[in-house]
C-alpha positions in Angstrom: -99.3 167.4 -16.6 -103.0 167.6 -15.9 -105.5 165.6 -17.9 -109.0 166.8 -18.9 -111.7 165.9 -16.5 -113.7 162.8 -17.3 -117.4 163.5 -18.1 -119.7 161.3 -15.9 -123.5 161.5 -16.3 -125.2 161.9 -13.0 -128.9 161.9 -12.0 -130.4 163.3 -8.9 -132.7 160.7 -7.3 -133.5 163.4 -4.7 -134.0 166.7 -6.5 -132.6 168.8 -3.6 -129.3 166.9 -2.9 -126.1 168.8 -3.8 -124.1 167.0 -6.5 -120.9 165.3 -5.4 -118.1 167.9 -5.2 -114.4 168.2 -4.5 -113.8 170.2 -1.4 -110.2 171.2 -2.3 -108.1 171.4 -5.5 -106.3 168.1 -5.9 -108.7 166.0 -3.9 -109.2 162.5 -5.3 -112.6 162.0 -3.8 -115.8 163.9 -4.4 -118.0 164.2 -1.3 -121.2 162.1 -1.1 -124.1 163.3 1.1 -126.9 161.4 2.8 -130.5 162.3 2.0 -131.9 160.9 5.2 -131.3 161.7 8.9 -130.0 158.7 10.9 -128.8 158.0 14.4 -126.5 155.1 15.0 -125.9 153.7 18.5 -122.4 152.2 19.2 -122.0 149.1 17.0 -125.0 149.8 14.8 -124.8 150.1 11.0 -127.2 151.5 8.4 -127.5 151.8 4.6 -127.7 155.5 3.8 -128.9 156.8 0.4 -127.0 159.5 -1.4 -129.7 160.8 -3.7 -127.6 160.3 -6.8 -127.0 157.7 -9.5 -124.3 157.7 -12.2 -123.5 156.3 -15.6 -119.8 155.6 -15.7 -118.1 155.1 -19.1 -117.0 151.5 -19.9 -113.6 150.8 -18.4 -114.2 152.9 -15.3 -115.5 152.2 -11.8 -116.3 154.4 -8.8 -115.1 153.5 -5.4 -116.9 154.7 -2.2 -114.3 155.5 0.4 -114.7 156.6 4.1 -114.1 160.2 5.2 -111.1 160.3 7.5 -112.6 163.1 9.6 -115.7 161.0 10.4 -113.4 158.0 11.3 -111.1 160.1 13.5 -113.8 162.2 15.3 -116.7 159.9 15.5 -115.5 156.3 14.8 -117.6 156.1 11.7 -116.4 153.5 9.1 -117.8 151.9 6.0 -118.6 148.2 6.3 -117.4 147.3 2.8 -114.8 150.0 2.1 -114.3 150.7 -0.6 -117.7 150.0 -2.1 -117.6 149.5 -5.8 -119.9 151.2 -8.3 -119.5 149.3 -11.6 -119.9 151.0 -15.0 -123.1 149.1 -15.7 -124.9 150.0 -12.4 -127.5 152.7 -12.7 -129.2 152.6 -9.3 -128.8 155.0 -6.5 -125.5 155.0 -4.7 -125.9 153.9 -1.1 -123.3 153.8 1.7 -123.1 151.2 4.4 -121.9 153.1 7.5 -121.1 151.6 10.9 -120.5 153.4 14.3 -117.4 151.8 15.8 -117.3 154.2 18.8 -117.8 152.0 21.9 -119.7 154.7 23.9 -121.3 157.4 21.8 -124.0 157.5 19.2 -123.5 159.4 16.0 -126.2 161.4 14.2 -126.4 162.2 10.5 -128.6 165.0 9.3 -129.9 165.4 5.8 -127.1 166.4 3.4 -124.3 165.6 5.8 -121.2 164.5 4.0 -120.8 160.7 4.7 -118.3 159.3 2.2 -116.2 160.2 -0.9 -116.5 158.9 -4.4 -113.2 158.1 -6.3 -113.6 157.4 -10.1 -110.8 155.3 -11.6 -110.0 153.6 -14.8 -110.0 149.9 -14.4 -108.4 147.1 -16.5 -110.4 144.2 -17.8 -108.2 141.1 -17.4 -108.2 137.7 -18.9 -107.2 135.1 -16.4 -104.8 132.4 -17.6 -104.6 129.3 -15.4 -101.1 127.9 -14.9 -99.7 125.1 -12.8 -97.1 127.3 -11.1 -96.7 131.1 -10.7 -93.3 132.8 -11.4 -91.2 133.4 -8.3 -91.1 136.8 -6.6 -89.3 138.5 -3.7 -92.4 138.3 -1.5 -93.4 134.8 -2.6 -96.3 133.6 -0.4 -95.6 136.1 2.5 -99.1 137.4 3.5 -100.6 139.2 6.4 -97.9 140.8 8.5 -95.0 139.3 6.5 -93.3 142.7 6.1 -93.5 143.5 9.8 -93.3 147.1 10.8 -95.7 146.9 13.7 -94.9 145.9 17.3 -97.3 143.0 17.2 -95.5 141.3 14.3 -91.9 142.5 14.7 -89.5 144.3 12.5 -90.1 142.3 9.3 -87.5 141.4 6.7 -84.2 140.7 8.2 -85.1 137.5 10.0 -86.7 138.6 13.3 -90.4 138.3 14.0 -93.2 138.6 11.4 -94.5 136.0 9.0 -98.0 134.7 8.7 -98.8 134.6 12.4 -102.2 135.4 13.7 -103.2 136.4 17.2 -105.8 134.1 18.8 -108.8 135.9 20.1 -109.6 132.9 22.3 -106.1 133.0 23.7 -106.5 136.7 24.4 -109.8 136.2 26.2 -108.4 133.3 28.3 -105.2 135.3 29.2 -102.9 132.7 27.6 
């Protein structure tokens, strides 16, 4: 069952920028575009303006997600993905991009699609401090505790996994 779309007020900071839009039916993210050209050398990052600001209803937030095509083809990622746009924020949405490609620069032109905006309802919580938390199946199993990757092993069932971290120093020294 489909719900009615949520009305979100939007203001163009740049009068010529296309409004965020969904490329395909069923897409969760609306494409954000940059208003400024930019070239990033390998390893460089930049804050790119999108030319829009929004007024989200109380109880909602917008999350700025990377575009998978840019990541796969160009090595472009977002430094703080997903970026959070709170309901009370009224400034221009900006996107922190980084070029993770080790060899090639990446160039953005005015109005290139650089990220996607996902609007979601968020819960306001009241934190209640306790001396102990209730038990769970996962307990304190953290990073890599479920396995499923060759570096951490098969996971539950007693083989490798757990809270093990690879040492960058050991890797550099060949240990």
